[in-house]
PAPA-121622 format. One record per residue: x negated, y, z of N, C-alpha, C in turn. Coordinates in Angstrom, 2 decimals. Last residue first. Layout:
# PAPA-121622
{nc1 X | nc2 Y | nc3 Z | cac1 X | cac2 Y | cac3 Z | cc1 X | cc2 Y | cc3 Z}
...
***
This chain:
# PAPA-121622
{nc1 18.47 | nc2 66.21 | nc3 16.66 | cac1 19.74 | cac2 66.31 | cac3 17.33 | cc1 19.25 | cc2 67.38 | cc3 18.72}
{nc1 15.83 | nc2 65.69 | nc3 15.17 | cac1 17.07 | cac2 66.88 | cac3 15.06 | cc1 18.14 | cc2 66.94 | cc3 15.85}
{nc1 14.61 | nc2 63.67 | nc3 16.41 | cac1 14.12 | cac2 65.23 | cac3 16.54 | cc1 15.01 | cc2 66.16 | cc3 16.38}
{nc1 16.13 | nc2 61.54 | nc3 16.06 | cac1 16.14 | cac2 61.60 | cac3 17.29 | cc1 15.83 | cc2 63.06 | cc3 17.30}
{nc1 15.73 | nc2 61.41 | nc3 13.24 | cac1 17.11 | cac2 61.81 | cac3 13.61 | cc1 17.25 | cc2 62.15 | cc3 14.90}
{nc1 13.21 | nc2 60.50 | nc3 13.45 | cac1 13.07 | cac2 62.09 | cac3 12.51 | cc1 14.86 | cc2 62.30 | cc3 13.00}
{nc1 13.07 | nc2 58.12 | nc3 14.62 | cac1 12.35 | cac2 59.15 | cac3 15.51 | cc1 12.75 | cc2 60.68 | cc3 14.66}
{nc1 14.66 | nc2 56.51 | nc3 12.65 | cac1 15.18 | cac2 57.35 | cac3 13.84 | cc1 14.51 | cc2 58.42 | cc3 15.12}
{nc1 12.67 | nc2 56.80 | nc3 10.95 | cac1 13.82 | cac2 57.48 | cac3 10.46 | cc1 14.88 | cc2 57.20 | cc3 11.85}
{nc1 10.75 | nc2 55.42 | nc3 11.63 | cac1 10.46 | cac2 56.35 | cac3 11.40 | cc1 11.27 | cc2 57.32 | cc3 11.18}
{nc1 12.13 | nc2 52.67 | nc3 12.32 | cac1 11.25 | cac2 53.33 | cac3 13.70 | cc1 11.02 | cc2 55.06 | cc3 13.08}
{nc1 12.26 | nc2 51.97 | nc3 9.56 | cac1 13.66 | cac2 52.28 | cac3 10.69 | cc1 13.00 | cc2 53.07 | cc3 11.98}
{nc1 9.45 | nc2 51.80 | nc3 8.93 | cac1 10.52 | cac2 52.70 | cac3 8.27 | cc1 11.85 | cc2 53.00 | cc3 9.36}
{nc1 8.90 | nc2 49.62 | nc3 10.38 | cac1 8.06 | cac2 51.05 | cac3 10.81 | cc1 9.23 | cc2 51.60 | cc3 10.22}
{nc1 10.63 | nc2 47.46 | nc3 9.42 | cac1 10.60 | cac2 48.04 | cac3 10.67 | cc1 9.97 | cc2 49.34 | cc3 11.25}
{nc1 9.45 | nc2 47.15 | nc3 6.77 | cac1 10.76 | cac2 47.67 | cac3 7.32 | cc1 10.94 | cc2 48.35 | cc3 8.37}
{nc1 6.69 | nc2 46.84 | nc3 7.38 | cac1 6.88 | cac2 47.67 | cac3 6.73 | cc1 8.54 | cc2 47.96 | cc3 6.79}
{nc1 7.27 | nc2 44.16 | nc3 8.38 | cac1 6.75 | cac2 45.30 | cac3 9.38 | cc1 6.88 | cc2 46.58 | cc3 8.91}
{nc1 8.12 | nc2 42.56 | nc3 6.47 | cac1 9.07 | cac2 42.88 | cac3 7.75 | cc1 8.89 | cc2 44.02 | cc3 8.52}
{nc1 6.07 | nc2 42.53 | nc3 4.87 | cac1 7.00 | cac2 43.35 | cac3 4.89 | cc1 8.47 | cc2 43.90 | cc3 5.92}
{nc1 4.89 | nc2 40.73 | nc3 6.43 | cac1 4.01 | cac2 42.30 | cac3 6.30 | cc1 5.03 | cc2 42.90 | cc3 6.09}
{nc1 5.91 | nc2 38.64 | nc3 6.52 | cac1 5.94 | cac2 38.99 | cac3 7.95 | cc1 5.36 | cc2 40.64 | cc3 7.96}
{nc1 5.65 | nc2 37.57 | nc3 4.20 | cac1 6.85 | cac2 38.12 | cac3 4.81 | cc1 6.80 | cc2 38.82 | cc3 5.82}
{nc1 2.99 | nc2 37.26 | nc3 4.01 | cac1 3.47 | cac2 38.49 | cac3 3.25 | cc1 4.75 | cc2 38.57 | cc3 3.79}
{nc1 3.20 | nc2 35.05 | nc3 5.95 | cac1 2.15 | cac2 36.40 | cac3 6.33 | cc1 2.85 | cc2 37.44 | cc3 5.44}
{nc1 4.28 | nc2 33.38 | nc3 4.18 | cac1 5.17 | cac2 33.88 | cac3 5.42 | cc1 4.24 | cc2 34.74 | cc3 5.85}
{nc1 2.31 | nc2 32.63 | nc3 2.41 | cac1 4.10 | cac2 33.50 | cac3 2.02 | cc1 4.69 | cc2 33.85 | cc3 3.17}
{nc1 0.22 | nc2 31.87 | nc3 3.55 | cac1 0.00 | cac2 32.81 | cac3 2.79 | cc1 1.44 | cc2 33.64 | cc3 2.38}
{nc1 1.15 | nc2 29.69 | nc3 5.04 | cac1 0.51 | cac2 30.50 | cac3 5.56 | cc1 0.42 | cc2 31.73 | cc3 4.88}
{nc1 1.75 | nc2 28.04 | nc3 2.72 | cac1 3.05 | cac2 28.28 | cac3 3.69 | cc1 2.52 | cc2 29.65 | cc3 4.43}
{nc1 -0.87 | nc2 27.70 | nc3 1.97 | cac1 -0.06 | cac2 28.35 | cac3 1.09 | cc1 1.23 | cc2 28.51 | cc3 1.52}
{nc1 -1.78 | nc2 26.11 | nc3 4.12 | cac1 -2.44 | cac2 27.62 | cac3 3.60 | cc1 -1.49 | cc2 28.31 | cc3 2.81}
{nc1 -0.76 | nc2 23.67 | nc3 3.98 | cac1 -0.99 | cac2 24.46 | cac3 4.73 | cc1 -0.85 | cc2 26.24 | cc3 4.46}
{nc1 -2.30 | nc2 22.76 | nc3 1.78 | cac1 -1.09 | cac2 22.42 | cac3 1.20 | cc1 -0.45 | cc2 23.55 | cc3 2.62}
{nc1 -5.13 | nc2 22.90 | nc3 2.66 | cac1 -4.95 | cac2 23.62 | cac3 1.52 | cc1 -3.16 | cc2 24.01 | cc3 1.34}
{nc1 -4.78 | nc2 21.31 | nc3 5.07 | cac1 -5.33 | cac2 22.82 | cac3 5.20 | cc1 -4.62 | cc2 23.30 | cc3 4.11}
{nc1 -4.76 | nc2 18.75 | nc3 3.44 | cac1 -3.53 | cac2 19.34 | cac3 4.39 | cc1 -3.98 | cc2 20.74 | cc3 4.53}
{nc1 -7.16 | nc2 18.14 | nc3 2.24 | cac1 -5.94 | cac2 18.47 | cac3 1.40 | cc1 -4.55 | cc2 18.91 | cc3 2.28}
{nc1 -8.38 | nc2 18.26 | nc3 4.81 | cac1 -9.07 | cac2 19.34 | cac3 3.78 | cc1 -7.45 | cc2 19.26 | cc3 2.83}
{nc1 -8.87 | nc2 15.83 | nc3 5.47 | cac1 -8.18 | cac2 16.81 | cac3 5.97 | cc1 -7.57 | cc2 17.95 | cc3 5.41}
{nc1 -10.49 | nc2 14.66 | nc3 4.37 | cac1 -9.52 | cac2 14.03 | cac3 3.71 | cc1 -8.39 | cc2 15.39 | cc3 4.51}
{nc1 -13.07 | nc2 15.03 | nc3 6.11 | cac1 -13.35 | cac2 16.02 | cac3 4.64 | cc1 -11.42 | cc2 15.56 | cc3 4.32}
{nc1 -13.20 | nc2 13.40 | nc3 8.14 | cac1 -12.06 | cac2 14.45 | cac3 8.29 | cc1 -12.16 | cc2 15.14 | cc3 7.05}
{nc1 -13.67 | nc2 10.75 | nc3 9.55 | cac1 -13.46 | cac2 11.39 | cac3 8.44 | cc1 -12.96 | cc2 12.04 | cc3 7.46}
{nc1 -14.90 | nc2 9.08 | nc3 12.47 | cac1 -14.06 | cac2 9.97 | cac3 11.64 | cc1 -14.38 | cc2 10.78 | cc3 10.07}
{nc1 -15.31 | nc2 5.67 | nc3 12.72 | cac1 -16.02 | cac2 7.20 | cac3 12.52 | cc1 -15.33 | cc2 8.39 | cc3 12.30}
{nc1 -15.20 | nc2 3.25 | nc3 15.31 | cac1 -14.36 | cac2 4.43 | cac3 14.31 | cc1 -15.17 | cc2 5.39 | cc3 14.23}
{nc1 -17.45 | nc2 0.21 | nc3 15.40 | cac1 -16.81 | cac2 1.73 | cac3 15.68 | cc1 -16.19 | cc2 2.54 | cc3 14.78}
{nc1 -17.23 | nc2 -2.78 | nc3 16.62 | cac1 -16.62 | cac2 -1.91 | cac3 15.55 | cc1 -16.42 | cc2 -0.83 | cc3 16.01}
{nc1 -19.85 | nc2 -5.00 | nc3 18.34 | cac1 -19.06 | cac2 -3.89 | cac3 18.57 | cc1 -18.47 | cc2 -3.17 | cc3 16.87}
{nc1 -22.50 | nc2 -6.19 | nc3 18.19 | cac1 -21.01 | cac2 -7.33 | cac3 17.99 | cc1 -19.74 | cc2 -5.82 | cc3 18.86}
{nc1 -24.17 | nc2 -4.13 | nc3 16.18 | cac1 -24.06 | cac2 -5.48 | cac3 16.94 | cc1 -22.50 | cc2 -6.10 | cc3 17.09}
{nc1 -21.73 | nc2 -2.37 | nc3 14.77 | cac1 -23.14 | cac2 -2.28 | cac3 15.16 | cc1 -23.49 | cc2 -2.83 | cc3 16.30}
{nc1 -19.89 | nc2 -1.52 | nc3 12.11 | cac1 -20.10 | cac2 -2.71 | cac3 13.02 | cc1 -21.44 | cc2 -2.08 | cc3 13.55}
{nc1 -17.44 | nc2 0.80 | nc3 11.42 | cac1 -18.82 | cac2 0.68 | cac3 11.45 | cc1 -18.84 | cc2 -0.13 | cc3 12.06}
{nc1 -14.68 | nc2 2.32 | nc3 9.63 | cac1 -14.97 | cac2 1.30 | cac3 10.69 | cc1 -16.63 | cc2 0.78 | cc3 10.45}
{nc1 -13.73 | nc2 5.76 | nc3 8.92 | cac1 -14.60 | cac2 4.50 | cac3 8.65 | cc1 -14.71 | cc2 3.37 | cc3 9.81}
{nc1 -10.62 | nc2 7.52 | nc3 8.75 | cac1 -11.64 | cac2 6.45 | cac3 9.33 | cc1 -12.58 | cc2 5.36 | cc3 9.19}
{nc1 -9.52 | nc2 8.61 | nc3 6.39 | cac1 -10.06 | cac2 9.33 | cac3 7.96 | cc1 -10.37 | cc2 9.24 | cc3 8.76}
{nc1 -8.47 | nc2 6.84 | nc3 4.58 | cac1 -9.64 | cac2 7.45 | cac3 4.26 | cc1 -9.91 | cc2 8.59 | cc3 5.62}
{nc1 -6.34 | nc2 5.86 | nc3 4.87 | cac1 -5.90 | cac2 6.94 | cac3 4.05 | cc1 -7.29 | cc2 8.00 | cc3 4.33}
{nc1 -7.12 | nc2 3.30 | nc3 6.09 | cac1 -6.33 | cac2 3.22 | cac3 4.55 | cc1 -6.23 | cc2 4.58 | cc3 4.12}
{nc1 -7.44 | nc2 4.28 | nc3 8.68 | cac1 -8.40 | cac2 3.57 | cac3 7.54 | cc1 -8.01 | cc2 3.82 | cc3 5.98}
{nc1 -5.12 | nc2 4.70 | nc3 9.52 | cac1 -6.07 | cac2 6.09 | cac3 9.18 | cc1 -7.35 | cc2 5.67 | cc3 8.41}
{nc1 -4.11 | nc2 1.99 | nc3 9.90 | cac1 -3.00 | cac2 3.28 | cac3 8.45 | cc1 -4.58 | cc2 4.11 | cc3 8.29}
{nc1 -5.44 | nc2 0.90 | nc3 11.13 | cac1 -5.59 | cac2 0.43 | cac3 10.01 | cc1 -4.67 | cc2 1.67 | cc3 9.26}
{nc1 -4.86 | nc2 2.48 | nc3 13.72 | cac1 -6.64 | cac2 2.59 | cac3 13.05 | cc1 -6.47 | cc2 2.00 | cc3 11.73}
{nc1 -2.52 | nc2 1.48 | nc3 14.03 | cac1 -2.56 | cac2 3.26 | cac3 13.78 | cc1 -3.84 | cc2 3.07 | cc3 12.85}
{nc1 -3.04 | nc2 -1.12 | nc3 14.42 | cac1 -1.99 | cac2 -0.64 | cac3 13.26 | cc1 -2.54 | cc2 0.43 | cc3 12.98}
{nc1 -4.27 | nc2 -1.10 | nc3 16.84 | cac1 -5.35 | cac2 -1.49 | cac3 15.52 | cc1 -3.90 | cc2 -1.27 | cc3 14.21}
{nc1 -2.03 | nc2 -0.11 | nc3 18.33 | cac1 -3.28 | cac2 0.96 | cac3 18.40 | cc1 -4.07 | cc2 0.44 | cc3 16.95}
{nc1 -0.78 | nc2 -2.42 | nc3 18.52 | cac1 -0.34 | cac2 -1.55 | cac3 17.92 | cc1 -1.21 | cc2 -0.32 | cc3 17.67}
{nc1 -2.30 | nc2 -4.32 | nc3 19.53 | cac1 -2.12 | cac2 -4.36 | cac3 18.23 | cc1 -1.53 | cc2 -3.25 | cc3 17.65}
{nc1 -2.94 | nc2 -2.85 | nc3 22.01 | cac1 -4.07 | cac2 -3.22 | cac3 21.43 | cc1 -4.07 | cc2 -3.13 | cc3 19.66}
{nc1 0.32 | nc2 -1.27 | nc3 23.11 | cac1 -0.69 | cac2 -2.47 | cac3 23.07 | cc1 -1.63 | cc2 -2.21 | cc3 22.01}
{nc1 0.00 | nc2 1.59 | nc3 25.11 | cac1 0.74 | cac2 0.88 | cac3 23.72 | cc1 -0.09 | cc2 -0.67 | cc3 23.66}
{nc1 -1.36 | nc2 3.36 | nc3 26.28 | cac1 -0.40 | cac2 2.64 | cac3 27.04 | cc1 0.61 | cc2 2.13 | cc3 26.05}
{nc1 -4.79 | nc2 4.39 | nc3 25.30 | cac1 -3.10 | cac2 4.46 | cac3 25.38 | cc1 -2.59 | cc2 3.05 | cc3 26.34}
{nc1 -7.30 | nc2 3.97 | nc3 25.96 | cac1 -6.96 | cac2 5.24 | cac3 26.08 | cc1 -5.47 | cc2 5.21 | cc3 25.86}
{nc1 -8.36 | nc2 1.15 | nc3 24.92 | cac1 -7.87 | cac2 1.31 | cac3 26.43 | cc1 -7.27 | cc2 2.83 | cc3 26.64}
{nc1 -8.37 | nc2 2.01 | nc3 22.27 | cac1 -7.65 | cac2 1.24 | cac3 22.51 | cc1 -6.94 | cc2 1.12 | cc3 24.18}
{nc1 -11.03 | nc2 3.25 | nc3 22.38 | cac1 -9.96 | cac2 3.77 | cac3 21.48 | cc1 -8.51 | cc2 3.25 | cc3 22.53}
{nc1 -12.58 | nc2 1.38 | nc3 23.24 | cac1 -12.46 | cac2 2.59 | cac3 23.86 | cc1 -11.37 | cc2 3.02 | cc3 23.36}
{nc1 -12.28 | nc2 -1.04 | nc3 21.64 | cac1 -12.11 | cac2 -1.24 | cac3 22.66 | cc1 -12.14 | cc2 0.20 | cc3 23.31}
{nc1 -14.05 | nc2 0.63 | nc3 19.24 | cac1 -12.57 | cac2 0.01 | cac3 19.10 | cc1 -11.66 | cc2 -0.08 | cc3 20.44}
{nc1 -16.12 | nc2 3.01 | nc3 19.94 | cac1 -15.99 | cac2 1.64 | cac3 19.92 | cc1 -14.12 | cc2 1.38 | cc3 19.58}
{nc1 -16.19 | nc2 6.16 | nc3 18.33 | cac1 -16.05 | cac2 5.18 | cac3 19.83 | cc1 -16.12 | cc2 3.68 | cc3 19.02}
{nc1 -18.30 | nc2 9.24 | nc3 17.15 | cac1 -17.59 | cac2 7.94 | cac3 16.96 | cc1 -17.54 | cc2 6.81 | cc3 18.27}
{nc1 -17.37 | nc2 12.20 | nc3 17.83 | cac1 -18.08 | cac2 11.24 | cac3 18.29 | cc1 -17.74 | cc2 10.14 | cc3 18.03}
{nc1 -15.46 | nc2 13.82 | nc3 17.24 | cac1 -16.88 | cac2 14.76 | cac3 17.62 | cc1 -17.88 | cc2 13.52 | cc3 17.52}
{nc1 -13.07 | nc2 12.63 | nc3 16.49 | cac1 -13.58 | cac2 13.83 | cac3 15.75 | cc1 -14.75 | cc2 14.20 | cc3 15.93}
{nc1 -11.96 | nc2 10.65 | nc3 18.06 | cac1 -13.34 | cac2 10.17 | cac3 17.28 | cc1 -13.90 | cc2 11.64 | cc3 16.35}
{nc1 -9.82 | nc2 12.11 | nc3 19.11 | cac1 -10.34 | cac2 11.42 | cac3 19.71 | cc1 -11.99 | cc2 11.06 | cc3 19.12}
{nc1 -8.39 | nc2 13.13 | nc3 16.81 | cac1 -8.74 | cac2 13.93 | cac3 18.21 | cc1 -10.18 | cc2 13.56 | cc3 18.62}
{nc1 -7.44 | nc2 10.64 | nc3 15.98 | cac1 -8.31 | cac2 11.20 | cac3 15.05 | cc1 -9.08 | cc2 12.40 | cc3 16.23}
{nc1 -5.97 | nc2 9.92 | nc3 17.91 | cac1 -7.38 | cac2 9.33 | cac3 17.90 | cc1 -8.04 | cc2 9.79 | cc3 17.10}
{nc1 -4.00 | nc2 11.58 | nc3 18.13 | cac1 -4.59 | cac2 11.62 | cac3 19.11 | cc1 -6.04 | cc2 10.80 | cc3 18.85}
{nc1 -2.63 | nc2 11.07 | nc3 15.23 | cac1 -3.15 | cac2 12.66 | cac3 15.39 | cc1 -4.35 | cc2 12.41 | cc3 16.93}
{nc1 -1.83 | nc2 8.84 | nc3 16.12 | cac1 -3.01 | cac2 8.84 | cac3 15.17 | cc1 -3.82 | cc2 10.21 | cc3 15.04}
{nc1 0.22 | nc2 9.44 | nc3 17.83 | cac1 -0.95 | cac2 8.63 | cac3 18.08 | cc1 -2.46 | cc2 8.89 | cc3 17.38}
{nc1 2.00 | nc2 11.15 | nc3 16.10 | cac1 1.25 | cac2 11.66 | cac3 17.13 | cc1 -0.29 | cc2 10.77 | cc3 17.47}
{nc1 1.68 | nc2 10.57 | nc3 12.72 | cac1 2.36 | cac2 10.03 | cac3 13.50 | cc1 1.47 | cc2 10.73 | cc3 15.04}
{nc1 1.01 | nc2 12.15 | nc3 10.13 | cac1 2.57 | cac2 12.43 | cac3 11.14 | cc1 3.10 | cc2 11.80 | cc3 12.24}
{nc1 -1.14 | nc2 11.75 | nc3 9.59 | cac1 -1.07 | cac2 12.39 | cac3 10.75 | cc1 0.26 | cc2 12.83 | cc3 11.02}
{nc1 -0.75 | nc2 9.59 | nc3 7.72 | cac1 -2.13 | cac2 9.63 | cac3 8.81 | cc1 -1.46 | cc2 10.82 | cc3 10.16}
{nc1 0.80 | nc2 10.88 | nc3 5.89 | cac1 1.31 | cac2 9.73 | cac3 6.54 | cc1 0.61 | cc2 9.75 | cc3 7.69}
{nc1 -1.35 | nc2 12.62 | nc3 4.67 | cac1 -0.03 | cac2 13.33 | cac3 5.10 | cc1 0.99 | cc2 12.09 | cc3 6.40}
{nc1 -2.91 | nc2 10.97 | nc3 3.36 | cac1 -3.43 | cac2 12.13 | cac3 4.74 | cc1 -2.59 | cc2 12.46 | cc3 5.70}
{nc1 -1.35 | nc2 8.18 | nc3 1.96 | cac1 -2.11 | cac2 9.58 | cac3 1.88 | cc1 -2.22 | cc2 10.56 | cc3 3.60}
{nc1 -1.73 | nc2 4.88 | nc3 1.15 | cac1 -1.10 | cac2 5.65 | cac3 2.06 | cc1 -1.81 | cc2 7.15 | cc3 1.82}
{nc1 -0.58 | nc2 2.13 | nc3 -0.85 | cac1 -1.01 | cac2 3.27 | cac3 -0.57 | cc1 -0.63 | cc2 4.59 | cc3 -0.11}
{nc1 -1.00 | nc2 -0.86 | nc3 0.11 | cac1 -0.20 | cac2 0.16 | cac3 -0.36 | cc1 -0.76 | cc2 0.87 | cc3 -0.36}
***
């Protein structure tokens, strides 16, 4: 099954896993111990993150480590950025309308 990065970040558990390993790779046992769900459930989340390309599994001796590959999150950032620009433009327009209203109110207040 083909998955994308948006599916990966849709779940809060997967976002937490990404946050945990963002700066330092952790072994799978360490990751699973931090959740109050079964190991199987955590492994499923790790599998989805791996399929999306946000995690790479590395074998070191007898342990498997989860290493974050956050470059794929750029697609999410790009997608969000377009809406951020749109909303910022709308808020700028609203600011202009409010400033005009305040200016008109001050002029009417001064005439009375």
